[in-house]
C-alpha positions as CSV (number, residue, x, y, z in Angstrom):
1,M,-161.9,188.8,23.1
2,K,-159.9,189.6,20.2
3,D,-158.2,193.1,19.6
4,L,-159.4,195.2,16.8
5,S,-157.0,198.1,15.6
6,F,-159.7,201.0,14.8
7,S,-156.5,202.6,13.8
8,I,-155.8,201.0,10.5
9,V,-159.9,200.3,9.6
10,S,-161.5,202.0,6.7
11,H,-164.7,204.4,7.2
12,E,-166.4,201.5,5.4
13,G,-164.8,199.5,7.3
14,L,-165.6,200.6,10.8
15,Y,-169.6,200.7,9.2
16,T,-170.0,197.2,8.0
17,F,-168.0,195.9,11.5
18,T,-170.6,197.7,13.5
19,D,-173.2,197.1,11.8
20,T,-172.6,193.6,11.8
21,L,-171.9,193.3,15.5
22,L,-175.1,195.6,16.2
23,G,-176.7,192.6,14.0
24,I,-175.3,189.8,16.4
25,L,-176.1,191.0,19.5
26,A,-179.7,191.8,18.3
27,E,-180.0,187.9,17.9
28,H,-179.4,187.6,21.9
29,D,-181.7,188.8,24.9
30,L,-179.1,190.3,27.2
31,S,-181.7,192.1,29.0
32,A,-180.0,190.4,32.7
33,T,-176.9,192.0,31.8
34,G,-175.3,195.4,31.6
35,I,-174.5,195.6,27.9
36,P,-178.0,196.6,26.4
37,A,-176.7,200.5,27.7
38,F,-173.7,200.4,25.8
39,Q,-175.5,198.6,22.7
40,T,-177.5,201.6,22.7
41,A,-174.9,204.2,23.3
42,V,-173.5,202.7,20.1
43,T,-176.5,202.5,18.3
44,D,-176.7,206.4,18.6
45,H,-173.7,207.0,17.5
46,F,-173.3,204.6,14.7
47,D,-176.9,206.3,13.3
48,A,-174.5,209.8,13.3
49,F,-171.4,208.0,11.6
50,D,-173.8,206.8,8.7
51,K,-175.3,210.4,8.7
52,S,-172.0,211.8,8.1
53,L,-170.2,209.3,6.1
54,K,-173.1,209.6,3.3
55,R,-172.4,213.7,3.4
56,D,-168.8,212.6,3.0
57,R,-169.9,210.7,-0.4
58,K,-171.9,213.8,-1.4
59,D,-169.1,214.9,-3.9
60,A,-169.5,211.5,-5.6
61,L,-173.7,211.8,-5.6
62,T,-172.9,215.6,-7.3
63,E,-171.0,213.8,-9.8
64,E,-173.7,211.1,-10.3
65,L,-176.7,213.8,-10.3
66,V,-174.8,215.9,-13.0
67,R,-174.6,212.6,-15.4
68,A,-178.1,212.0,-14.8
69,D,-178.8,215.9,-15.5
70,S,-176.5,215.2,-19.0
71,A,-179.1,212.1,-19.8
72,R,-182.1,213.7,-19.5
73,D,-181.1,216.8,-21.4
74,D,-180.0,214.0,-24.0
75,R,-183.3,212.3,-24.5
76,L,-185.0,215.7,-24.7
77,I,-183.0,217.5,-27.2
78,G,-183.5,213.7,-28.7
79,F,-187.0,213.7,-28.6
80,R,-187.2,217.0,-30.2
81,M,-185.1,216.7,-33.1
82,Y,-187.2,213.5,-33.6
83,V,-190.1,214.6,-33.8
84,E,-189.1,217.5,-36.3
85,A,-188.1,215.2,-38.4
86,T,-190.9,212.9,-38.9
87,A,-192.8,216.1,-40.3
88,Y,-190.7,215.0,-43.3
89,R,-192.0,211.6,-43.3
90,A,-194.5,210.8,-46.5
91,N,-197.4,209.8,-44.8
92,P,-199.7,213.2,-45.1
93,D,-200.9,212.3,-41.1
94,W,-197.7,212.7,-39.7
95,G,-197.4,216.1,-40.4
96,P,-199.9,217.7,-38.7
97,A,-199.3,215.4,-35.3
98,S,-195.9,216.4,-35.3
99,E,-196.5,219.8,-35.7
100,R,-199.3,219.5,-33.0
101,I,-196.3,218.0,-30.8
102,M,-194.2,220.5,-31.7
103,D,-196.1,223.0,-30.4
104,V,-196.2,221.9,-26.9
105,V,-192.5,221.5,-27.0
106,R,-192.5,224.9,-27.9
107,R,-194.4,225.5,-25.1
108,Y,-192.2,224.3,-22.6
109,G,-188.9,225.8,-23.9
110,V,-187.4,224.1,-27.0
111,G,-184.1,225.4,-25.1
112,A,-184.8,223.7,-21.7
113,W,-182.1,222.1,-21.0
114,R,-179.9,225.1,-20.9
115,T,-182.0,226.2,-18.1
116,G,-181.4,225.5,-14.1
117,Y,-182.0,222.2,-12.3
118,A,-185.6,223.3,-10.8
119,A,-186.5,225.0,-14.2
120,E,-185.7,221.7,-16.4
121,T,-187.8,219.2,-14.1
122,A,-191.2,221.8,-14.2
123,S,-190.2,221.9,-18.3
124,I,-190.1,218.3,-18.5
125,K,-192.9,217.0,-16.8
126,N,-195.1,219.3,-17.3
127,L,-194.6,218.2,-21.5
128,V,-194.9,214.6,-20.6
129,A,-198.0,215.0,-18.8
130,D,-199.5,216.9,-21.7
131,L,-198.3,214.5,-24.2
132,Q,-199.7,211.6,-22.7
133,Q,-203.2,213.2,-22.5
134,E,-205.4,212.7,-25.5
135,P,-205.6,213.7,-28.8
136,L,-201.9,214.3,-28.2
137,A,-201.3,210.9,-26.9
138,S,-202.5,209.3,-30.0
139,D,-200.3,211.8,-32.0
140,I,-197.0,210.5,-30.1
141,S,-198.6,206.8,-31.0
142,L,-198.8,207.4,-34.4
143,I,-195.1,209.1,-35.4
144,E,-194.0,206.4,-33.0
145,A,-191.9,208.3,-30.7
146,T,-193.4,206.6,-27.3
147,P,-190.1,204.9,-26.8
148,W,-188.7,208.1,-26.9
149,L,-191.2,209.8,-24.3
150,T,-190.9,206.9,-21.7
151,E,-186.9,207.2,-21.9
152,L,-187.1,210.9,-21.1
153,Q,-189.6,210.5,-18.4
154,Q,-187.4,207.3,-17.1
155,A,-184.5,210.1,-17.5
156,Q,-186.5,212.6,-15.2
157,E,-186.9,210.3,-12.9
158,A,-183.7,208.8,-12.5
159,F,-183.2,212.2,-12.0
160,D,-185.3,213.3,-9.5
161,T,-184.6,210.4,-7.4
162,L,-180.5,211.2,-7.0
163,Y,-182.1,215.2,-6.6
164,A,-183.8,214.6,-3.5
165,Q,-181.0,212.4,-2.2
166,R,-178.6,215.6,-2.6
167,M,-181.4,218.0,-0.7
168,T,-181.8,215.6,1.9
169,Q,-178.1,215.5,2.8
170,E,-178.0,219.4,2.6
171,Q,-180.3,219.7,5.0
172,E,-179.7,217.6,7.8
173,D,-177.4,219.2,10.4
174,I,-174.1,216.0,10.6
175,M,-171.2,216.5,12.0
176,P,-167.9,215.9,10.9
177,I,-167.1,212.5,9.9
178,A,-163.7,212.4,11.8
179,D,-165.9,214.1,14.9
180,S,-168.5,211.0,14.9
181,R,-166.0,208.2,14.2
182,K,-164.2,209.4,17.1
183,K,-167.5,208.8,19.0
184,L,-168.0,205.9,17.8
185,V,-164.9,204.2,18.4
186,A,-165.1,205.2,22.3
187,S,-168.7,203.7,21.9
188,L,-167.6,200.2,20.5
189,R,-164.4,200.2,22.6
190,N,-167.0,200.5,26.1
191,L,-169.1,197.8,24.3
192,L,-166.6,195.1,23.7
193,N,-164.9,196.2,27.1
194,M,-168.3,195.4,28.4
195,I,-168.8,192.0,26.8
196,D,-165.4,190.6,27.7
197,L,-165.9,191.6,31.6
198,Q,-169.6,189.4,31.0
199,H,-167.8,186.8,29.3
200,Q,-165.2,187.0,32.3
201,L,-167.9,186.3,35.1
202,E,-170.2,183.8,32.6
203,S,-168.5,182.0,29.8
204,A,-171.2,179.5,29.1
205,G,-174.3,180.7,27.4
206,P,-175.2,183.4,25.0
207,L,-172.4,185.5,25.6
208,A,-169.9,182.4,24.6
209,S,-171.4,182.4,20.7
210,I,-171.6,186.5,21.0
211,V,-168.1,186.4,21.7
212,S,-167.1,184.0,19.8
213,S,-168.8,185.6,16.6
214,I,-167.3,188.8,17.2
215,D,-163.4,187.0,17.3
216,E,-164.6,186.2,13.6
217,L,-165.8,189.7,12.7
218,T,-162.4,191.1,14.3
219,T,-160.3,188.7,12.4
220,S,-162.3,189.4,8.8
221,T,-162.2,193.2,9.7
222,M,-158.4,193.1,10.3
223,I,-157.7,190.8,7.3
224,T,-159.4,193.4,5.0
225,A,-157.8,196.1,6.5
226,R,-154.3,195.0,6.5
227,A,-155.3,194.2,2.4
228,E,-156.0,197.7,2.3
229,Q,-153.1,199.2,4.0
230,T,-150.8,197.0,1.7
231,R,-152.7,198.1,-1.9
232,Q,-152.2,202.1,-0.5
233,E,-148.6,201.9,0.4
234,P,-146.6,203.1,-2.8
235,E,-144.7,200.7,-4.7
């Protein structure tokens, strides 16, 4: 069976290799071999590595959260400015409708976008909830502010999704990625060695197909790793 040089494989490459390998093994009944115990060890260490990798990407997630917060700020400010402007329309019904809506905006803080994440979230959710109820819902429709309100709600929901992901990562007890990678690689070596030994004892049957698939996976992983290594080399 072909050897994989784990040392040059990136974290993402290791993740893809392990995920694909476990998928290959899952397609076969290996209960009569000694492989399942090693397979379980890899699965456990892979789960830990997955959590470490996600936390390692936390900075990127934080940047996404900042962008999502900025987007909802823009939608909130834009909504308020649009409603204020509609008070000057010629239609005599628009002024009173605009003022009723602005009463709600002022109730939840005209400057909510300047507050912290939790405070702004509460303000926006309360604002949207009130404006979706009658008679304010009709006022929103009258002054043609529905698209603005919809965009504000969508921006808040996008922020909520990212914020929940970030909080989940912070609350989990996750080992450093260097440690989880080392444990995963060790368990992968044990598993691959066991598969190779079993294949030497029984070269036919499902093990032949498994080894062939693993060799193909190893080849593609090494090609990708070497290409990444080349790109990172200074000119």
